[in-house]
C-alpha positions in Angstrom: -3.0 -62.0 -51.0 -2.8 -59.7 -48.0 1.1 -58.9 -47.1 1.1 -57.4 -43.5 3.7 -58.0 -40.9 3.8 -57.9 -37.5 4.7 -54.4 -35.6 8.5 -53.3 -35.2 9.0 -54.0 -31.7 9.3 -50.4 -30.8 5.5 -49.8 -31.0 5.3 -53.1 -28.7 6.8 -51.7 -26.4 5.3 -48.7 -26.7 1.7 -49.8 -26.6 2.9 -52.1 -23.3 4.0 -48.6 -21.8 1.0 -47.2 -22.3 -1.1 -50.4 -20.8 1.1 -50.4 -17.9 0.9 -46.9 -16.9 -2.1 -44.3 -19.1 -4.4 -47.4 -19.5 -4.6 -48.9 -16.4 -4.5 -45.7 -14.6 -7.8 -44.5 -16.2 -9.4 -48.0 -16.6 -12.3 -47.0 -15.6 -12.7 -44.3 -17.9 -11.8 -46.7 -20.8 -14.3 -49.1 -20.0 -17.0 -46.2 -19.7 -16.1 -44.6 -23.0 -16.0 -48.5 -25.3 -19.6 -49.5 -23.6 -21.3 -46.1 -23.5 -20.3 -45.1 -26.9 -18.7 -42.2 -28.3 -20.5 -38.6 -27.8 -17.9 -35.9 -29.2 -18.7 -32.1 -29.0 -16.5 -31.1 -31.6 -15.0 -32.2 -35.2 -11.7 -31.7 -36.2 -10.7 -31.8 -39.8 -7.2 -31.7 -39.9 -3.8 -32.3 -41.8 -2.4 -35.6 -42.0 0.8 -33.8 -41.1 2.6 -36.2 -38.3 3.6 -32.8 -36.6 -0.1 -31.7 -36.0 -1.3 -32.8 -33.2 -4.9 -31.8 -32.1 -5.7 -33.4 -29.2 -2.6 -32.1 -27.6 -3.0 -28.6 -29.0 -6.7 -28.4 -26.9 -5.4 -30.8 -24.1 -8.3 -33.0 -25.1 -9.4 -36.5 -23.6 -10.1 -39.2 -25.0 -13.5 -39.5 -26.6 -14.1 -35.4 -26.8 -13.1 -35.0 -30.3 -13.9 -37.1 -33.9 -11.0 -36.4 -35.7 -10.5 -37.0 -39.7 -7.6 -36.2 -41.6 -6.3 -35.9 -45.1 -3.5 -34.4 -47.5 -3.7 -30.5 -46.5 -7.5 -30.9 -44.2 -9.8 -30.2 -46.8 -12.8 -30.4 -47.6 -14.4 -30.8 -50.9 -17.5 -29.7 -52.2 -20.3 -31.6 -52.2 -21.4 -34.1 -54.4 -24.4 -36.9 -54.8 -22.1 -39.1 -57.4 -22.4 -42.0 -55.7 -18.3 -42.3 -55.5 -16.8 -43.1 -52.4 -15.5 -39.9 -50.5 -14.0 -40.5 -47.5 -14.1 -37.0 -46.0 -17.7 -36.3 -47.1 -18.6 -39.5 -45.1 -16.3 -39.0 -42.1 -18.3 -35.4 -42.1 -21.9 -37.1 -42.5 -21.5 -39.3 -40.1 -20.1 -36.8 -37.4 -23.4 -34.3 -38.0 -26.1 -36.7 -38.7 -25.2 -39.6 -36.2 -23.1 -37.9 -34.1 -24.7 -34.6 -33.9 -21.2 -32.8 -32.9 -21.7 -29.2 -31.9 -18.7 -27.8 -33.6 -16.4 -28.4 -36.8 -12.9 -27.4 -36.0 -10.8 -26.8 -39.8 -7.1 -26.6 -38.7 -4.3 -26.0 -40.9 -0.5 -25.6 -40.1 2.5 -24.2 -40.9 5.4 -25.8 -43.7 2.0 -27.6 -44.9 3.3 -30.0 -48.0 0.1 -30.7 -49.4 -0.3 -26.5 -49.7 3.3 -26.3 -51.3 2.5 -28.9 -53.7 -0.5 -27.2 -55.1 1.1 -23.3 -55.2 4.3 -25.5 -57.3 1.5 -27.7 -59.1 -0.3 -24.3 -60.2 3.1 -22.4 -60.8 4.1 -25.3 -63.4 6.6 -26.6 -60.9 5.2 -29.8 -59.7 3.9 -31.9 -63.4 3.8 -35.1 -61.9 1.0 -33.9 -59.8 -0.8 -32.4 -62.7 -0.9 -36.3 -64.0 -4.5 -37.7 -63.8 -2.5 -40.5 -61.6 -1.6 -38.4 -59.1 -3.9 -38.5 -55.8 -2.4 -36.0 -54.3 -2.6 -33.5 -57.3 -6.4 -34.0 -57.9 -7.0 -33.9 -54.6 -5.3 -30.6 -54.4 -7.5 -29.3 -57.1 -9.6 -28.1 -54.5 -7.1 -25.4 -53.7 -6.7 -24.2 -57.1 -9.4 -21.2 -56.6 -7.8 -20.7 -53.7 -4.6 -20.3 -55.3 -5.8 -18.2 -57.9 -6.7 -15.6 -54.9 -3.5 -15.3 -53.2 -1.1 -15.6 -56.6 -0.3 -12.1 -57.0 1.2 -11.8 -53.1 5.3 -12.3 -52.9 7.1 -15.5 -52.5 7.6 -14.8 -48.7 4.0 -14.8 -47.9 2.5 -16.7 -50.2 2.3 -20.1 -48.8 1.5 -18.8 -45.6 -1.3 -16.9 -47.1 -2.4 -20.0 -49.3 -2.2 -22.3 -46.1 -5.0 -20.0 -44.7 -6.8 -19.7 -47.4 -6.8 -23.8 -47.8 -8.9 -23.2 -44.5 -11.5 -21.1 -46.0 -12.0 -23.0 -49.0 -12.8 -25.9 -46.7 -15.1 -23.9 -44.7 -17.0 -22.3 -47.6 -17.5 -25.8 -49.4 -18.8 -27.3 -45.8 -21.6 -25.1 -46.3 -22.4 -26.7 -49.5 -23.4 -30.2 -47.6 -27.4 -30.0 -47.0 -27.4 -31.4 -43.8 -24.1 -29.1 -42.9 -26.3 -26.0 -43.7 -29.3 -27.0 -42.5 -27.5 -27.3 -39.3 -25.8 -24.1 -39.0 -28.9 -22.2 -39.8 -30.5 -23.8 -36.9 -28.3 -23.2 -34.6 -27.1 -26.7 -34.3 -23.5 -26.4 -35.8 -21.1 -24.0 -35.5 -17.7 -23.9 -38.3 -14.5 -22.4 -36.9 -11.1 -22.3 -39.1 -7.9 -22.2 -37.7 -4.3 -22.0 -38.3 -1.2 -23.7 -36.4 1.9 -22.1 -36.5 3.6 -25.3 -35.7 7.3 -23.9 -34.6 6.6 -21.5 -33.0 3.2 -22.9 -30.7 0.9 -20.4 -32.2 -2.9 -20.8 -33.1 -4.7 -18.2 -35.1 -8.7 -18.4 -35.1 -10.3 -17.0 -38.3 -13.2 -13.9 -37.5 -15.1 -13.2 -39.8 -16.2 -10.0 -38.5 -12.7 -8.5 -39.1 -12.3 -11.0 -42.7 -8.6 -11.9 -41.2 -7.3 -14.8 -39.3 -6.5 -13.2 -35.3 -3.8 -14.5 -32.5 -6.2 -17.0 -30.0 
């Protein structure tokens, strides 16, 4: 049995407000997108965190980004086990069907998923160690990254781990054959970023320096 209810009234009011303003003012553009299909130039992989608003950060219009969000914005390593893999499916569609030219992996400050990984790896979140924890098993992707920064002082380890999550995802992206082929044939570029949500700052990973630098 499907147990769903109608929308809360505040969302209904917001929809009607959007339709009366943004949609009406740009009706031709929306209809063109609907009829011609999507042709995004970039895929963005970011966290589910409600404070991360990638379209606002880059001033993107509808149809410009193919966006996939998950806990901590992680990309798992490639596997062909026949299971259900949401992130991998989105990645496959973006690269092989939409032919995006860029993939942006965007991490952020005060990430709850990354903190969960930290707490789990330091023995302070036994509930995440349970095999039945979806969050815990997802954050296992970042365990190798935690080992790289575990020696750091407490006041810097979480931001370092947030950036390590981005690097882990960039490394895992290259384990996908279709990503690797596109990158090696200069059809696709990968980019890693970290957004300080409170300060409105954005850093990008510079492979030549091996560090994140301000944009």
